[in-house]
C-alpha positions in Angstrom: 0.0 0.0 0.0 1.3 3.5 -0.9 0.6 6.7 1.0 1.8 10.2 1.4 2.2 12.3 4.5 3.5 15.9 4.5 4.5 15.5 0.9 6.7 12.4 1.6 5.7 9.1 0.0 5.9 5.8 1.9 5.1 2.2 1.2 3.6 -0.3 3.7 4.0 -4.0 3.1 2.2 -6.7 5.1 3.2 -10.3 5.0 1.3 -13.3 6.5 3.5 -15.2 8.8 1.9 -18.6 9.4 4.9 -19.8 11.4 4.2 -17.0 13.9 0.4 -17.0 13.7 -0.3 -13.6 12.3 0.9 -10.7 10.1 4.2 -8.8 10.1 4.5 -5.3 8.6 7.3 -3.1 7.3 7.4 0.4 5.8 9.8 2.3 3.6 10.0 5.7 2.0 10.3 6.6 -1.7 12.3 9.4 -3.2 12.2 10.8 -6.7 15.5 10.1 -8.4 16.5 11.1 -11.9 15.4 7.7 -13.2 12.2 7.3 -11.3 11.2 6.6 -7.7 13.6 4.6 -5.5 12.5 2.8 -2.4 14.7 3.2 0.7 15.6 0.5 3.2 12.5 -1.2 4.7 11.9 -0.9 8.5 10.2 -3.8 10.1 7.9 -3.3 13.1 9.6 -4.7 16.1 8.8 -5.1 19.8 10.9 -3.5 22.5 12.8 -6.8 23.0 13.7 -6.7 19.3 11.3 -9.5 18.3 9.1 -9.2 15.3 5.8 -7.5 15.9 2.9 -9.9 15.0 -0.6 -8.6 14.4 -3.8 -10.6 14.4 -5.2 -9.0 11.2 -3.8 -7.6 8.1 -5.7 -4.3 8.8 -4.1 -4.0 12.2 -0.6 -4.5 10.7 -1.2 -2.0 7.9 -2.6 0.6 10.3 0.4 0.2 12.7 3.0 0.5 9.9 1.2 3.6 8.5 1.3 5.2 11.9 5.0 4.4 12.3 5.8 5.9 8.9 3.9 9.1 9.7 5.7 9.5 13.1 9.0 9.1 11.4 8.1 11.8 9.0 6.7 14.1 11.7 9.8 13.6 13.8 12.1 14.5 11.0 13.6 11.1 10.6 13.0 11.2 6.9 12.7 14.2 4.6 
């Protein structure tokens, strides 16, 4: 899923993780380069103990990754 926040584009990807019983999510940012849009390094949603965050539904995972991307933009991490 693609989105934009404060004129910065991001991509959210959600993967079903049957081995962990739910969905994992990641997000990345895109920048316009001379030859088209390039995707940056993807950031996976992790717990404080550095284990992979697992969500019960695809919608929950998507929403959480979107919120993380927006916070990164708002806090000046990207842009």
